[in-house]
C-alpha positions, -999 to +999 in steps of 0.1 A: +541+009-464+513-005-443+534+000-411+542+036-421+505+043-426+497+027-392+523+049-376+509+081-392+474+071-383+482+065-347+503+097-344+474+116-359+448+101-336+469+108-305+475+143-318+438+149-322+431+135-288+457+158-272+444+188-291+409+179-279+421+178-243+439+211-247+407+227-260+389+213-230+415+227-206+408+262-220+372+261-207+357+263-173+332+235-180+330+207-154+354+178-160+334+154-138+296+149-139+278+158-106+264+122-104+295+104-117+293+080-088+259+068-101+271+065-137+303+047-129+302+009-137+317-012-109+329-048-108+328-057-072+308-050-040+337-030-024+342-009-055+305-003-056+304+006-019+332+031-020+321+046-053+288+056-037+285+086-015+294+082+021+273+090+052+284+126+059+267+158+047+294+180+032+303+216+040+326+240+022+350+268+030+376+287+010+406+309+017+426+332-006+461+318-015+492+339-011+498+333-048+465+347-061+477+348-097+483+310-102+468+293-071+439+317-066+423+302-035+423+271-014+390+252-013+381+229+015+353+203+015+347+187+049+321+168+069+294+191+082+294+171+114+329+185+122+312+215+138+296+193+164+318+162+169+347+164+193+373+145+172+399+151+146+395+142+109+420+129+083+430+151+054+435+145+016+454+170-005+445+170-042+468+180-069+453+192-102+458+180-137+468+204-164+442+231-168+418+213-145+414+235-114+395+221-083+364+241-093+361+219-124+359+186-105+342+195-073+321+163-071+353+143-065+361+165-034+325+163-022+325+125-025+357+121-004+344+145+022+312+125+025+334+096+037+348+116+066+378+134+050+388+170+049+397+174+013+418+204+000+420+217-035+430+249-053+428+267-086+464+260-097+467+246-133+504+237-132+508+216-101+537+192-109+561+205-082+538+198-053+545+233-039+508+242-038+499+212-018+527+220+006+514+256+010+479+240+016+493+220+045+507+252+060+473+268+057+457+238+075+483+241+103+472+277+108+435+269+106+440+241+131+453+266+157+428+294+149+399+293+174+377+314+151+375+287+125+355+254+123+388+236+119+402+246+153+418+214+167+398+193+143+424+184+117+445+153+121+477+164+104+494+131+112+469+113+089+472+130+055+469+115+020+481+129-013+462+123-046+465+136-081+455+130-117+477+135-148+502+163-141+486+163-106+499+128-101+534+141-104+524+169-081+512+144-055+544+124-058+566+155-054+545+168-024+553+135-007+590+132-017+604+167-022+584+192-002+589+203+034+557+187+047+562+155+029+567+137+063+530+143+071+517+120+043+507+085+052+492+073+019+495+082-018+472+077-048+478+087-084+459+083-116+473+085-151+508+095-140+527+109-170+555+086-181+592+094-174+596+102-211+566+125-211+577+141-179+612+146-191+599+163-223+579+188-202+605+192-174+582+177-148+608+158-127+597+131-102+613+102-085+591+073-072+621+056-057+618+081-028+583+070-019+580+053+016+543+053+022+515+030+008+511+038-029+482+030-053+488+038-089+460+036-116+458+043-153+435+036-182+438+015-213+424+041-238+444+057-266+455+089-248+466+071-217+480+039-232+486+043-269+472+022-297+477-011-315+493-022-348+526-041-352+549-043-322+571-015-335+542+008-342+525+000-309+557+008-291+559+042-308+522+049-300+529+041-263+558+065-264+534+092-276+508+084-249+506+098-214+505+069-191+513+036-210+517+002-194+555+002-197+555+034-176+533+020-149+555-011-148+586+011-146+572+032-118+560+001-098+595-015-101+612+017-090+591+021-058+610+003-030+598-032-023+595-023+014+568+002+005+532-013+002+523-008-034+496-016-059+492-009-096+463-015-119+447-003-151+409+004-157+397-013-188+381+010-214+390+042-195+410+069-212+429+098-196+399+119-186+378+090-174+405+080-149+396+110-127+360+097-119+361+060-128+388+050-104+374+070-075+359+040-056+393+024-052+410+057-044+384+062-016+389+026-003+427+031-003+424+062+019+397+047+040+420+018+049+453+037+054+439+069+070+408+057+088+417+021+096+388+006+076+396-031+075+369-038+050+383-013+026+416-031+028+400-062+015+400-046-019+438-047-020+452-073+004+460-109-002+453-133-031+415-128-028+418-090-031+388-077-050+409-055-073+428-086-085+396-103-096+376-073-108+366-078-144+369-041-152+406-039-140+436-055-155+474-056-152+471-058-114+504-061-095+509-057-058+531-067-029+504-067-001 
């Protein structure tokens, strides 16, 4: 009887959380606070450094998408210094979570751009296939050859990263593994990737065994991401209801080839929505290392003394680098 009540309570709690998220998805309210990087609590000097804003002032441009109905437009945040400096800049393609268009989390884009990246988003709210990121790459190819744009010969399309949160995590994986321009990607980051069970239910297919580039996967320990407590049986059922539980992260990590540099970790106390801003410092460090050759950023991940492995706000860290 007690176990049955536990099961009902957990199912009801998860259902309420999901309904709350759905209601949030229906609005245009910001999903990330403008000063999230100030509010985020960090547990190490490198996480603190890369959570803060970078040195570049940020500029913005937008272009209509061919698919105006679902994608709307492509939004590009980039270092203002691009107009003056004779060099190329690495790119990060962002894939959106369900109902969370780029215009709802612009501070994340601005933050990455302040670290010297050209960061591309769009208004797609159903991004799991990675097709919109692929079309974004094609837009960048055109802009890179158009002398009338600020991007003319300024984009390094051999140094491209893919990132996504929630459904967008699957979109980022598929952009890398199934789309025509997947070969351009050199680093991958995902937050709160939906489990194989969750993805199967929603027909969001993905296959991490095809990943051949450095991959950082993050998730939270809160109810919506990870499930709840109770007896072992009840806890297992709660995890099956949740979006990105520990068993799923372990499964995905195992299925990524061992020859691929890979890291997984969970942010303590963070739930599904918080994983978009709270993990941003390590996402930035990941791309700084792999796309800009920042050796100090790599110290967050490499070796037995890696900061992430000893950060009190992160747990369940596993890595092969």
